[in-house]
KOLVOFI-294667 format. One line per field, with one value per atom (N, C-alpha, C, O): x, y, z; chain; residue in one letter; residue number from 0. Coordinates in Angstrom, 2 decimals. Example, Ala and Ser with C-alpha at 12.3 -4.5 7.8 and 13.67 -1.06 7.14 Angstrom:
residues 2
xx	[13.19,12.30,13.20,14.24,12.85,13.67,12.90,13.41] $
yy	[-5.69,-4.50,-3.30,-3.32,-2.25,-1.06,0.03,1.14] $
zz	[7.80,7.80,7.80,8.46,7.08,7.14,7.87,8.04] $
cadena	[A,A,A,A,A,A,A,A] $
residuo	[A,A,A,A,S,S,S,S] $
num	[0,0,0,0,1,1,1,1] $
This chain:
residues 91
xx	[-53.99,-54.76,-54.86,-54.03,-55.62,-56.28,-56.91,-58.02,-56.01,-56.38,-57.47,-57.60,-58.32,-59.60,-58.80,-58.07,-59.03,-58.59,-59.39,-60.48,-59.07,-59.21,-60.50,-60.48,-61.60,-62.61,-62.02,-61.24,-62.54,-61.87,-62.37,-63.38,-61.26,-61.87,-62.48,-61.84,-63.81,-64.64,-63.72,-63.28,-63.67,-63.89,-63.67,-64.06,-63.01,-62.96,-64.89,-65.61,-64.99,-66.38,-67.17,-68.32,-67.02,-68.37,-68.90,-70.03,-67.57,-68.07,-69.01,-69.14,-69.96,-70.94,-70.89,-70.49,-71.84,-71.98,-73.15,-74.09,-73.25,-74.38,-75.60,-75.66,-77.08,-77.95,-78.10,-78.33,-78.01,-78.05,-77.38,-77.86,-76.27,-75.61,-76.29,-75.94,-77.09,-77.39,-76.39,-75.16,-77.21,-76.18,-75.58,-76.36,-74.13,-73.43,-73.66,-73.52,-73.98,-74.26,-72.94,-73.02,-71.71,-71.52,-71.63,-71.93,-71.40,-71.51,-70.10,-69.30,-69.99,-68.36,-68.55,-69.04,-68.23,-68.53,-67.66,-66.57,-68.58,-68.48,-66.65,-66.18,-65.78,-64.61,-64.12,-63.52,-64.32,-63.68,-63.64,-62.63,-65.14,-64.99,-64.36,-63.92,-64.14,-63.73,-62.04,-61.30,-61.51,-60.13,-59.94,-59.17,-60.42,-60.94,-60.55,-59.47,-61.72,-61.70,-60.66,-60.29,-60.22,-58.77,-58.06,-57.67,-57.51,-56.32,-56.66,-55.81,-57.92,-58.62,-58.27,-58.19,-58.15,-57.57,-59.52,-59.65,-60.55,-61.84,-62.14,-62.76,-61.64,-61.85,-63.79,-64.43,-64.20,-65.88,-66.52,-67.39,-66.04,-66.61,-66.12,-66.70,-64.88,-63.95,-65.02,-65.80,-65.18,-65.75,-67.14,-67.64,-67.65,-69.17,-69.37,-70.42,-68.58,-68.35,-67.79,-67.86,-67.06,-66.91,-67.69,-67.65,-68.74,-69.64,-70.55,-70.87,-70.79,-71.50,-71.15,-72.05,-69.79,-69.19,-69.38,-69.43,-69.46,-69.87,-71.28,-71.70,-72.01,-73.73,-73.61,-73.73,-73.32,-73.01,-72.12,-71.95,-71.77,-71.01,-69.91,-69.84,-69.03,-68.06,-66.63,-66.08,-66.19,-64.70,-64.02,-63.64,-63.58,-62.70,-62.76,-62.08,-63.83,-63.74,-62.97,-62.64,-62.59,-61.63,-60.17,-59.45,-59.80,-58.51,-57.98,-56.79,-58.99,-59.22,-57.73,-56.85,-57.72,-56.40,-55.27,-54.41,-55.12,-53.93,-53.15,-52.01,-54.34,-54.10,-53.51,-53.92,-52.44,-51.64,-52.28,-51.43,-53.26,-54.32,-54.73,-54.61,-55.48,-56.33,-55.59,-56.27,-54.22,-53.31,-54.04,-54.23,-54.57,-54.65,-56.13,-56.53,-57.04,-58.03,-57.82,-58.73,-57.04,-56.99,-57.06,-57.29,-56.84,-56.93,-58.04,-58.08,-59.38,-60.80,-61.53,-61.23,-62.39,-63.15,-64.24,-64.70,-64.13,-65.70,-64.95,-65.63,-63.31,-62.69,-62.38,-61.78,-62.55,-62.16,-63.49,-63.59,-64.74,-65.83,-66.46,-66.99,-66.08,-66.57,-65.42,-65.57,-64.12,-63.32,-64.32,-64.42,-64.86,-65.29,-66.60,-66.95,-67.18,-68.54,-68.42,-69.38,-67.12,-66.77,-66.26,-66.28,-65.67,-65.14,-63.82,-63.28,-63.32,-62.11,-60.82,-61.28,-59.34,-58.92,-58.44,-58.26,-58.22,-57.75,-56.02,-55.44,-55.54,-54.32,-54.01,-52.86] $
yy	[-26.41,-25.68,-25.89,-25.36,-26.47,-26.91,-25.73,-25.22,-25.54,-24.50,-24.84,-26.05,-24.02,-24.34,-24.06,-23.09,-24.88,-24.41,-23.19,-23.03,-22.50,-21.35,-21.62,-22.66,-20.89,-21.11,-20.54,-19.58,-21.34,-21.25,-19.62,-18.94,-19.45,-17.96,-17.90,-18.20,-17.51,-17.62,-16.90,-15.76,-17.83,-17.50,-16.30,-15.45,-15.91,-14.51,-14.29,-13.30,-15.16,-15.40,-15.51,-15.17,-15.94,-15.64,-14.29,-14.08,-13.03,-12.16,-11.71,-11.91,-10.85,-10.19,-8.98,-8.92,-7.70,-6.67,-6.56,-7.30,-5.38,-5.25,-4.84,-3.87,-5.91,-5.30,-3.79,-3.64,-2.76,-1.95,-1.19,-0.22,-1.81,-1.68,-2.13,-3.31,-1.87,-2.24,-2.94,-2.85,-3.76,-4.43,-3.44,-3.02,-3.15,-2.17,-1.08,-0.25,-0.56,0.85,0.78,-0.12,1.86,1.70,3.19,4.05,3.57,4.93,5.21,4.66,6.24,7.08,8.09,9.17,7.86,8.37,9.58,9.62,10.88,12.10,12.45,13.31,11.91,11.91,11.87,12.83,10.42,10.36,11.29,11.75,11.76,13.10,14.15,14.82,14.57,16.07,15.83,16.74,14.45,14.19,14.30,15.22,13.59,13.86,15.43,16.00,15.87,17.27,18.26,19.25,17.73,18.54,18.30,19.34,16.89,16.88,17.43,17.73,17.49,18.42,20.21,21.06,20.21,21.67,22.59,23.80,21.78,22.18,22.56,21.74,23.82,23.87,23.77,23.11,24.74,24.82,23.48,23.29,22.67,21.40,20.30,19.41,20.87,20.10,20.50,19.65,22.04,22.36,21.72,21.19,21.85,21.24,19.62,19.05,19.26,17.36,17.34,16.18,18.17,18.07,18.64,18.56,19.48,20.10,18.42,18.08,17.57,16.85,15.78,15.31,15.47,15.04,14.89,13.84,16.40,16.68,16.30,15.61,16.60,16.39,15.37,15.24,14.27,12.60,11.97,10.78,12.83,12.74,11.54,10.47,12.15,11.09,11.29,12.39,10.41,9.92,11.02,11.61,11.74,12.01,13.64,14.38,13.98,15.54,15.78,16.95,14.80,14.32,14.77,15.29,14.58,14.36,15.88,16.18,16.77,17.61,18.89,19.19,19.31,19.98,19.40,20.14,17.59,17.51,17.20,17.50,16.35,15.88,17.25,18.36,16.97,17.81,17.26,17.15,17.06,16.71,18.13,18.75,18.60,19.47,20.95,21.92,21.01,22.36,23.67,24.71,22.95,23.92,24.28,24.83,24.17,24.34,25.28,26.08,25.23,26.13,27.47,28.22,28.13,29.62,30.32,31.55,29.31,29.19,29.82,29.47,30.63,30.84,29.23,28.58,29.35,28.08,26.99,26.10,26.54,25.41,25.85,24.99,26.91,27.49,27.42,27.11,27.77,28.01,26.25,25.83,25.49,23.68,23.22,22.30,24.26,23.33,23.98,23.50,25.13,25.70,24.77,24.38,24.52,23.65,22.30,21.62,21.79,20.38,20.35,19.45,21.78,21.81,21.26,20.59,21.65,21.03,22.34,23.40,22.28,23.61,23.87,22.95,25.09,25.64,25.46,25.44,25.35,25.01,25.93,26.02] $
zz	[57.34,56.64,54.98,54.24,54.61,53.46,52.30,52.32,51.50,50.31,49.47,49.25,48.93,48.48,46.89,46.70,46.05,44.40,43.99,44.54,43.30,42.48,41.69,41.02,41.65,40.64,39.29,39.27,37.96,36.89,36.24,36.40,35.55,34.99,33.68,32.68,33.63,32.72,31.16,31.07,30.26,29.01,28.71,29.51,27.52,26.75,25.82,25.70,25.56,24.68,25.79,25.51,27.19,28.22,28.64,29.09,28.34,28.71,27.96,26.75,28.91,28.06,29.33,30.50,27.91,28.21,28.82,28.53,29.94,30.20,29.57,28.82,30.03,29.36,28.85,27.65,29.59,29.14,27.81,27.23,27.50,26.11,25.01,24.92,24.10,23.09,22.38,22.46,21.59,20.43,19.10,18.24,19.08,18.28,18.74,17.84,19.80,20.32,21.63,22.46,21.72,22.83,23.35,22.52,24.74,25.36,25.65,26.41,24.81,25.55,26.63,26.31,27.91,29.01,28.75,28.18,29.45,29.22,29.59,28.84,30.53,30.70,29.69,29.20,28.96,27.43,26.63,26.10,26.42,25.49,25.85,24.92,26.98,27.34,27.23,26.85,27.63,26.80,25.75,25.51,24.59,22.97,23.14,23.01,23.44,23.10,23.47,22.84,24.75,25.31,24.33,23.80,23.56,22.56,21.02,20.18,20.90,19.92,19.90,19.01,21.10,21.43,21.48,21.28,21.73,21.56,23.24,23.92,23.82,25.15,25.48,26.30,24.44,24.75,25.04,25.89,24.33,24.16,25.63,26.26,25.69,27.34,28.15,28.59,28.49,29.65,29.71,30.70,28.58,28.59,28.79,29.11,28.62,29.22,30.25,30.66,31.19,32.61,33.31,34.54,32.54,33.53,33.98,35.12,32.57,32.00,33.26,33.97,33.44,34.23,35.95,36.59,36.48,37.49,37.41,38.34,36.56,36.57,36.98,38.20,36.19,36.44,37.83,38.09,38.40,39.70,39.54,40.14,38.46,37.91,38.56,38.55,39.01,39.20,38.85,39.86,37.51,37.48,37.40,36.68,38.39,39.13,40.36,40.57,41.27,41.82,41.44,42.29,40.33,39.41,39.16,39.22,38.87,38.16,38.78,37.98,39.85,40.84,40.20,39.72,40.13,39.82,38.53,38.16,37.85,36.10,35.69,36.05,34.84,34.24,32.44,31.56,32.22,31.26,30.86,29.80,32.57,32.18,32.47,32.80,32.34,32.00,31.70,32.33,29.85,29.27,29.44,28.42,30.35,31.01,32.52,32.74,33.22,34.53,34.28,35.23,32.60,33.07,32.83,32.92,32.40,32.60,33.67,34.81,33.54,34.61,35.11,36.05,33.65,34.44,34.65,35.17,34.39,35.24,36.44,37.08,37.03,38.38,39.04,40.22,38.12,39.12,39.51,40.54,38.10,38.57,39.85,40.66,39.72,41.28,42.83,43.96,42.27,43.72,43.98,45.09,42.88,43.21,43.46,43.83,43.27,43.86,45.12,45.96,45.13,46.89,46.88,47.76,45.71,45.79,45.48,45.05,45.70,45.68,44.31,43.51,44.02,42.75,43.07,44.15,41.83,41.60,40.98,40.54] $
cadena	[A,A,A,A,A,A,A,A,A,A,A,A,A,A,A,A,A,A,A,A,A,A,A,A,A,A,A,A,A,A,A,A,A,A,A,A,A,A,A,A,A,A,A,A,A,A,A,A,A,A,A,A,A,A,A,A,A,A,A,A,A,A,A,A,A,A,A,A,A,A,A,A,A,A,A,A,A,A,A,A,A,A,A,A,A,A,A,A,A,A,A,A,A,A,A,A,A,A,A,A,A,A,A,A,A,A,A,A,A,A,A,A,A,A,A,A,A,A,A,A,A,A,A,A,A,A,A,A,A,A,A,A,A,A,A,A,A,A,A,A,A,A,A,A,A,A,A,A,A,A,A,A,A,A,A,A,A,A,A,A,A,A,A,A,A,A,A,A,A,A,A,A,A,A,A,A,A,A,A,A,A,A,A,A,A,A,A,A,A,A,A,A,A,A,A,A,A,A,A,A,A,A,A,A,A,A,A,A,A,A,A,A,A,A,A,A,A,A,A,A,A,A,A,A,A,A,A,A,A,A,A,A,A,A,A,A,A,A,A,A,A,A,A,A,A,A,A,A,A,A,A,A,A,A,A,A,A,A,A,A,A,A,A,A,A,A,A,A,A,A,A,A,A,A,A,A,A,A,A,A,A,A,A,A,A,A,A,A,A,A,A,A,A,A,A,A,A,A,A,A,A,A,A,A,A,A,A,A,A,A,A,A,A,A,A,A,A,A,A,A,A,A,A,A,A,A,A,A,A,A,A,A,A,A,A,A,A,A,A,A,A,A,A,A,A,A,A,A,A,A,A,A,A,A,A,A,A,A,A,A,A,A,A,A] $
residuo	[M,M,M,M,R,R,R,R,L,L,L,L,R,R,R,R,P,P,P,P,R,R,R,R,A,A,A,A,P,P,P,P,R,R,R,R,P,P,P,P,K,K,K,K,R,R,R,R,S,S,S,S,D,D,D,D,F,F,F,F,R,R,R,R,L,L,L,L,P,P,P,P,R,R,R,R,H,H,H,H,F,F,F,F,A,A,A,A,K,K,K,K,N,N,N,N,N,N,N,N,F,F,F,F,V,V,V,V,I,I,I,I,L,L,L,L,S,S,S,S,E,E,E,E,G,G,G,G,K,K,K,K,C,C,C,C,R,R,R,R,L,L,L,L,Y,Y,Y,Y,I,I,I,I,G,G,G,G,L,L,L,L,G,G,G,G,D,D,D,D,K,K,K,K,E,E,E,E,K,K,K,K,A,A,A,A,L,L,L,L,S,S,S,S,E,E,E,E,L,L,L,L,E,E,E,E,R,R,R,R,A,A,A,A,Y,Y,Y,Y,D,D,D,D,D,D,D,D,H,H,H,H,S,S,S,S,V,V,V,V,I,I,I,I,I,I,I,I,T,T,T,T,F,F,F,F,L,L,L,L,P,P,P,P,T,T,T,T,D,D,D,D,P,P,P,P,R,R,R,R,F,F,F,F,D,D,D,D,G,G,G,G,L,L,L,L,R,R,R,R,S,S,S,S,D,D,D,D,P,P,P,P,R,R,R,R,F,F,F,F,K,K,K,K,Y,Y,Y,Y,L,L,L,L,L,L,L,L,R,R,R,R,R,R,R,R,A,A,A,A,G,G,G,G,L,L,L,L,P,P,P,P,A,A,A,A,S,S,S,S] $
num	[0,0,0,0,1,1,1,1,2,2,2,2,3,3,3,3,4,4,4,4,5,5,5,5,6,6,6,6,7,7,7,7,8,8,8,8,9,9,9,9,10,10,10,10,11,11,11,11,12,12,12,12,13,13,13,13,14,14,14,14,15,15,15,15,16,16,16,16,17,17,17,17,18,18,18,18,19,19,19,19,20,20,20,20,21,21,21,21,22,22,22,22,23,23,23,23,24,24,24,24,25,25,25,25,26,26,26,26,27,27,27,27,28,28,28,28,29,29,29,29,30,30,30,30,31,31,31,31,32,32,32,32,33,33,33,33,34,34,34,34,35,35,35,35,36,36,36,36,37,37,37,37,38,38,38,38,39,39,39,39,40,40,40,40,41,41,41,41,42,42,42,42,43,43,43,43,44,44,44,44,45,45,45,45,46,46,46,46,47,47,47,47,48,48,48,48,49,49,49,49,50,50,50,50,51,51,51,51,52,52,52,52,53,53,53,53,54,54,54,54,55,55,55,55,56,56,56,56,57,57,57,57,58,58,58,58,59,59,59,59,60,60,60,60,61,61,61,61,62,62,62,62,63,63,63,63,64,64,64,64,65,65,65,65,66,66,66,66,67,67,67,67,68,68,68,68,69,69,69,69,70,70,70,70,71,71,71,71,72,72,72,72,73,73,73,73,74,74,74,74,75,75,75,75,76,76,76,76,77,77,77,77,78,78,78,78,79,79,79,79,80,80,80,80,81,81,81,81,82,82,82,82,83,83,83,83,84,84,84,84,85,85,85,85,86,86,86,86,87,87,87,87,88,88,88,88,89,89,89,89,90,90,90,90] $
């Protein structure tokens, strides 16, 4: 059996961002914003970003029941409602 040589890896300078990233503009996804607001202790904005993540079909929603970073939000009725809407078990 003859092995094929690996294709060369692109140089770091060859890396290009997708076209939808405008020059000098970076997109912070709603799950990143949510974690930021949790760290800052702003539950209102964190829950708002979680709602946005749910609307965007973000994968972070699947981790809500088990991720310890969301422990501070678990007592909030809006968090429980979001879990129900996503069809996830309430912890």
